[in-house]
N, C-alpha and C positions, 0 to 999 in steps of 0.2 A: 900204274900200268896204263898204257895207252894202246888202243887198237886203231891202227891206221889201215884203211882200205883204199890205198892209192891206186888209181888207174884200174879199177875193177867195176863190175856191174852191180854191186850190192845196192848202192843208192838208186841206180836206175831201175832195178827190179822192184824196189819199194815204191818208187814214183809211178811206174807203169804197170803195177799189178792188176789194175782193172781193165787194161787195154786188151782186147781180144787178139791183137797182133803180136803181143809179147809172149815169148814161150813160157809155159807154166812151170816146167822143171827149174828154170832159172829163178823164178819168183819164189817157189817153195824152198829152194836152197837158201835164198837170201833171208827169208824169214827164219829158217833154222839157225843160220849164223847169228842173226840178231838175238834170238832167244838164248843161244849159247853165250853170247857176250853178256847179256843181262844176268843170267844165272851165275856165271862165273864171277861177275862183279859183285853180286850180292852174297856170295859164299866165301870169298877170299879177302 
């Protein structure tokens, strides 16, 4: 299985997580998506 995040802000949210100008809800959602990918990959 391959997870493709084309044309989305998931990578940007990880990159700019420490920036005070980047919105916190987008950053927290991107980390939740990453954790879901990791857990899914390890359990299936």
